[in-house]
TIKEBA-595877 format. One record per residue (C-alpha): chain; x, y, z; residue in one letter; residue number from 1. Coordinates in steps of 0.001 Angstrom, whole numbers, plus 500000, padded with zeros to 6 digits. Each point is the difference from the previous one (the first is absolute). Example, Ala and Ser with C-alpha at 12.3 -4.5 7.8 and 13.67 -1.06 7.14 Angstrom:
2
<"A", <512300, 495500, 507800>, "a", 1>
<"A", <501370, 503440, 499340>, "s", 2>
***
This chain:
114
<"A", <636184, 076238, 899325>, "p", 1>
<"A", <502549, 502242, 501606>, "g", 2>
<"A", <502694, 497474, 500891>, "s", 3>
<"A", <503320, 500183, 498197>, "k", 4>
<"A", <501523, 497252, 497911>, "n", 5>
<"A", <503394, 499587, 498369>, "v", 6>
<"A", <500550, 499144, 496334>, "v", 7>
<"A", <503334, 499024, 498461>, "v", 8>
<"A", <500125, 499617, 496232>, "l", 9>
<"A", <501086, 496623, 498656>, "d", 10>
<"A", <503128, 501447, 498421>, "t", 11>
<"A", <501175, 501261, 503406>, "d", 12>
<"A", <499208, 497037, 502284>, "k", 13>
<"A", <503512, 498542, 499906>, "e", 14>
<"A", <501692, 503212, 501130>, "k", 15>
<"A", <501312, 500244, 503568>, "d", 16>
<"A", <498054, 503220, 500586>, "a", 17>
<"A", <497314, 499967, 497320>, "p", 18>
<"A", <498144, 503155, 499074>, "p", 19>
<"A", <496576, 499739, 501620>, "a", 20>
<"A", <496713, 501843, 499634>, "f", 21>
<"A", <497651, 500597, 502913>, "f", 22>
<"A", <496432, 499606, 498850>, "v", 23>
<"A", <496758, 500606, 501840>, "r", 24>
<"A", <497447, 497208, 500243>, "s", 25>
<"A", <497327, 500847, 497507>, "l", 26>
<"A", <496287, 500331, 500484>, "s", 27>
<"A", <497759, 498356, 497421>, "m", 28>
<"A", <499541, 503395, 498320>, "r", 29>
<"A", <503765, 500558, 499762>, "q", 30>
<"A", <500499, 496453, 498713>, "t", 31>
<"A", <497387, 500586, 497316>, "r", 32>
<"A", <501669, 503269, 498989>, "k", 33>
<"A", <503413, 498348, 499670>, "l", 34>
<"A", <498496, 497046, 498151>, "s", 35>
<"A", <498130, 502252, 497564>, "e", 36>
<"A", <503168, 502006, 499384>, "t", 37>
<"A", <501991, 496834, 499378>, "y", 38>
<"A", <497327, 498738, 497599>, "d", 39>
<"A", <500063, 503296, 498084>, "l", 40>
<"A", <503705, 499545, 499373>, "i", 41>
<"A", <499245, 496891, 497946>, "w", 42>
<"A", <497146, 501499, 497982>, "e", 43>
<"A", <500784, 501158, 496504>, "t", 44>
<"A", <497504, 502856, 499879>, "a", 45>
<"A", <500917, 502576, 497405>, "t", 46>
<"A", <499621, 502858, 502454>, "d", 47>
<"A", <502595, 498584, 502418>, "t", 48>
<"A", <503585, 501027, 499348>, "t", 49>
<"A", <503031, 498406, 501547>, "e", 50>
<"A", <500479, 503176, 502030>, "g", 51>
<"A", <496434, 499686, 501322>, "d", 52>
<"A", <500699, 496430, 501087>, "m", 53>
<"A", <503159, 501084, 501841>, "f", 54>
<"A", <498166, 502855, 501682>, "e", 55>
<"A", <497092, 497811, 501125>, "r", 56>
<"A", <502245, 497294, 501418>, "l", 57>
<"A", <502363, 502297, 501868>, "f", 58>
<"A", <497190, 502189, 501310>, "t", 59>
<"A", <498234, 497057, 501593>, "v", 60>
<"A", <503263, 498483, 501309>, "l", 61>
<"A", <500825, 503332, 501661>, "a", 62>
<"A", <496725, 499676, 501926>, "e", 63>
<"A", <500847, 496471, 501172>, "m", 64>
<"A", <503715, 500274, 500819>, "v", 65>
<"A", <500667, 501699, 503324>, "t", 66>
<"A", <503782, 499726, 500193>, "g", 67>
<"A", <503086, 498015, 499128>, "w", 68>
<"A", <503307, 498698, 501308>, "a", 69>
<"A", <503402, 499251, 498494>, "n", 70>
<"A", <499560, 502311, 497007>, "m", 71>
<"A", <503554, 501305, 500025>, "g", 72>
<"A", <500450, 503477, 498561>, "d", 73>
<"A", <496255, 500612, 499677>, "f", 74>
<"A", <499782, 500854, 503713>, "g", 75>
<"A", <496704, 500424, 501798>, "e", 76>
<"A", <496805, 498903, 498319>, "y", 77>
<"A", <498043, 502567, 498024>, "e", 78>
<"A", <497221, 498772, 497689>, "p", 79>
<"A", <501388, 501894, 497013>, "d", 80>
<"A", <503292, 498085, 500295>, "k", 81>
<"A", <498204, 496820, 498886>, "l", 82>
<"A", <500459, 501353, 496469>, "w", 83>
<"A", <503778, 499813, 500501>, "d", 84>
<"A", <500244, 496794, 502020>, "v", 85>
<"A", <497763, 497669, 497984>, "l", 86>
<"A", <499954, 498946, 496390>, "s", 87>
<"A", <496568, 499432, 498450>, "f", 88>
<"A", <500554, 496223, 500295>, "t", 89>
<"A", <500910, 500339, 503688>, "e", 90>
<"A", <496946, 502205, 500543>, "g", 91>
<"A", <497778, 497284, 498536>, "r", 92>
<"A", <501725, 497381, 502161>, "q", 93>
<"A", <499441, 502122, 503094>, "l", 94>
<"A", <496316, 500379, 499090>, "a", 95>
<"A", <499620, 496225, 499556>, "v", 96>
<"A", <501666, 499326, 503356>, "k", 97>
<"A", <497728, 502491, 501743>, "i", 98>
<"A", <496882, 498570, 498336>, "l", 99>
<"A", <501040, 496450, 500854>, "g", 100>
<"A", <500923, 500800, 503590>, "g", 101>
<"A", <503526, 498756, 499259>, "n", 102>
<"A", <501701, 501629, 502984>, "f", 103>
<"A", <503058, 499006, 502009>, "l", 104>
<"A", <499378, 497745, 502954>, "s", 105>
<"A", <500868, 501223, 503487>, "n", 106>
<"A", <503006, 497656, 499923>, "e", 107>
<"A", <501271, 501551, 496761>, "d", 108>
<"A", <499437, 503498, 501371>, "k", 109>
<"A", <502284, 499120, 502918>, "k", 110>
<"A", <502539, 498369, 497680>, "k", 111>
<"A", <500267, 503193, 497950>, "f", 112>
<"A", <499718, 502232, 503077>, "d", 113>
<"A", <496832, 501678, 498722>, "l", 114>
***
């Protein structure tokens, strides 16, 4: 825990300067929290609204993401900007990549100058 990793969404990998998210390495507790949040998204409990699912996902992602690069007009990273940068589908993809440890290799980081 504590080291930083880089995630590029699948839809952006072919870009010359892909948007990238800097994500902390997660402790087991943080991994469990993200996993539980992701699982809740797929539950069909009657007390869970779509808005609740959005809120849960973006709240936990804001705790995991520490910065970004190549985000164009969005400027410097601020956790609240995740609401504007990501669609719900992209948020889920980011969560899956974090949970799976699907980070850029050091070679790819150099290639994209990250």
